[in-house]
C-alpha positions as CSV (number, residue, x, y, z in Angstrom):
1,M,274.0,33.9,61.8
2,E,274.7,33.7,58.1
3,S,272.4,31.7,56.0
4,F,273.4,28.5,54.2
5,L,272.7,29.8,50.8
6,N,274.8,33.0,51.5
7,L,277.8,31.0,52.8
8,A,277.4,28.5,49.8
9,S,277.4,31.3,47.2
10,R,280.3,33.1,48.8
11,R,282.6,30.0,49.0
12,Y,285.0,29.9,46.1
13,S,287.9,27.8,44.9
14,V,291.1,29.2,46.5
15,R,294.2,28.9,44.2
16,R,296.5,31.1,46.1
17,F,297.2,30.4,49.7
18,S,299.1,32.3,52.4
19,D,301.7,30.4,54.3
20,K,299.8,30.6,57.5
21,P,299.4,27.1,58.9
22,V,296.0,25.6,59.7
23,D,295.9,24.9,63.3
24,K,294.9,21.4,64.7
25,T,291.7,22.7,66.2
26,T,290.5,24.1,62.8
27,L,291.6,21.1,60.9
28,D,289.8,18.8,63.4
29,L,286.5,20.8,62.9
30,I,286.9,20.4,59.2
31,L,287.5,16.6,59.6
32,E,284.5,16.4,61.9
33,A,282.3,17.9,59.1
34,G,283.4,15.0,57.0
35,R,282.9,12.4,59.7
36,I,279.2,13.5,60.3
37,S,278.4,13.6,56.6
38,P,275.5,11.5,55.3
39,T,276.6,8.3,53.6
40,A,274.5,5.6,52.0
41,C,273.2,3.3,54.6
42,N,275.5,5.1,57.0
43,F,278.2,2.7,55.9
44,Q,280.9,5.6,56.2
45,P,283.3,4.3,53.5
46,Q,285.3,7.5,53.5
47,R,289.0,7.3,54.3
48,I,290.8,10.7,54.5
49,L,294.6,11.2,54.5
50,V,295.8,14.4,55.9
51,I,298.7,15.6,53.8
52,E,300.7,18.1,55.7
53,S,304.5,17.3,56.2
54,G,306.9,18.8,53.7
55,E,307.7,15.2,52.4
56,A,304.1,14.3,51.8
57,L,303.3,17.7,50.1
58,A,306.3,17.2,47.8
59,K,304.8,13.8,46.9
60,L,301.5,15.3,46.3
61,K,303.2,17.8,43.8
62,G,304.3,14.7,41.9
63,C,300.6,13.6,41.4
64,T,299.0,16.9,40.4
65,A,299.9,20.3,39.1
66,C,296.7,21.6,41.0
67,H,298.3,21.6,44.5
68,F,298.4,25.4,44.6
69,D,301.2,25.3,47.2
70,A,298.6,24.9,49.9
71,P,300.1,24.2,53.4
72,L,298.0,21.0,53.6
73,A,295.6,18.9,51.6
74,L,293.2,16.1,52.2
75,L,293.1,13.0,50.0
76,V,289.6,11.8,50.1
77,C,289.1,8.0,49.2
78,Y,286.4,5.6,49.7
79,D,286.9,1.8,50.8
80,Q,285.3,-0.4,48.2
81,T,284.8,-3.1,50.8
82,V,282.7,-1.0,52.9
83,S,280.8,1.2,50.4
84,W,277.1,0.5,49.7
85,K,276.2,-1.2,46.4
86,R,273.0,-0.7,44.7
87,K,271.3,-4.0,44.5
88,F,269.6,-3.5,41.1
89,D,272.8,-3.0,39.2
90,G,275.7,-3.2,41.6
91,V,276.5,0.6,41.2
92,D,279.0,1.5,44.0
93,G,277.8,4.4,46.2
94,G,281.4,5.2,47.3
95,P,281.9,8.1,44.8
96,V,278.7,9.9,46.0
97,D,279.6,9.4,49.6
98,A,283.2,10.6,49.1
99,S,281.7,13.6,47.2
100,I,279.3,14.5,50.1
101,V,282.1,14.2,52.7
102,T,284.4,16.4,50.5
103,T,281.6,19.1,50.1
104,Q,280.8,19.2,53.7
105,M,284.5,19.7,54.6
106,M,284.9,22.3,52.0
107,L,281.9,24.4,53.4
108,Q,283.1,23.9,57.0
109,A,286.5,25.1,55.9
110,F,285.1,28.2,54.3
111,E,282.9,29.0,57.5
112,L,286.3,28.9,59.4
113,G,288.0,31.2,57.0
114,V,290.0,28.3,55.4
115,G,290.1,28.3,51.6
116,S,289.9,25.1,49.6
117,T,289.7,23.9,46.0
118,W,288.2,20.5,45.0
119,V,290.7,18.9,42.8
120,G,289.7,16.0,40.7
121,S,292.8,16.4,38.2
122,F,295.3,14.1,39.6
123,D,297.0,10.9,38.5
124,P,295.2,8.2,40.6
125,Q,298.0,5.6,40.0
126,K,300.7,8.0,41.2
127,V,298.5,8.9,44.2
128,R,297.9,5.2,44.9
129,K,301.8,4.6,44.8
130,S,303.0,7.7,46.5
131,F,300.7,7.4,49.5
132,K,300.7,3.6,49.5
133,L,296.8,3.2,49.4
134,P,295.6,-0.2,49.9
135,D,294.0,-1.8,46.7
136,H,290.5,-1.4,47.9
137,Y,290.8,2.4,48.6
138,V,289.6,4.6,45.7
139,P,291.1,8.1,45.6
140,M,288.3,10.4,44.6
141,A,289.3,14.0,45.6
142,L,292.1,16.1,46.7
143,L,291.3,19.2,48.8
144,P,294.1,21.6,49.2
145,L,293.4,23.7,52.3
146,G,294.8,26.9,53.7
147,Y,294.1,30.5,54.4
148,P,293.6,32.5,51.2
149,A,296.5,34.7,50.2
150,A,295.7,38.4,50.3
151,D,295.3,38.6,46.6
152,A,293.2,35.4,46.3
153,V,290.0,36.0,44.3
154,P,287.3,33.9,42.8
155,S,287.5,32.8,39.2
156,P,285.7,35.1,36.9
157,A,283.3,32.1,36.1
158,H,282.6,31.8,39.8
159,T,279.1,33.3,39.7
160,A,278.1,32.0,36.3
161,R,275.1,29.6,36.8
162,E,272.6,28.2,34.5
163,P,269.0,29.4,35.3
164,L,267.1,26.9,37.4
165,G,264.8,26.3,34.5
166,N,267.7,24.8,32.5
167,T,268.6,22.2,35.2
168,V,265.3,21.4,37.1
169,F,262.2,19.9,35.4
170,S,258.8,18.8,36.6
171,N,257.5,15.2,36.1
172,E,259.6,14.5,33.0
173,F,262.7,15.7,31.2
174,P,262.2,17.7,28.0
175,K,262.5,15.9,24.7
176,R,265.7,16.7,22.7
């Protein structure tokens, strides 16, 4: 069995997809990975729209240039009426929950041979209008999904990572 670190390091943002459709069983496994994701207080505020019809995919193209002609996409939102709020300052945990859900679905997709790209570059008002989102749903991520094209490759920057010592500290952060 492949280790998690190996799987996570091999996964990359796919920006060229084949036209092979993602079957329902595979999509259901990806969605299940999102369903079982941890969320603050287990409130499960995620709301996911599967965008797969020709009409819906055309709408998506009107909201972002980063659709990559994927055969389907997931719109990951959170419901503000359900998400946990931190009592000290009222900060909404919805963005974190939606991010965890998106990450787990992305990694599950990769394990199943399905490529994805986390897209944050979209017009939220166009998304809201095009997909008739309720006012209390906040769109957080688009996740184009599909089988990678034969010539799909990771970005040259894919493996560029800061050394651990530049991002992890003991007991206190360094003074600037």
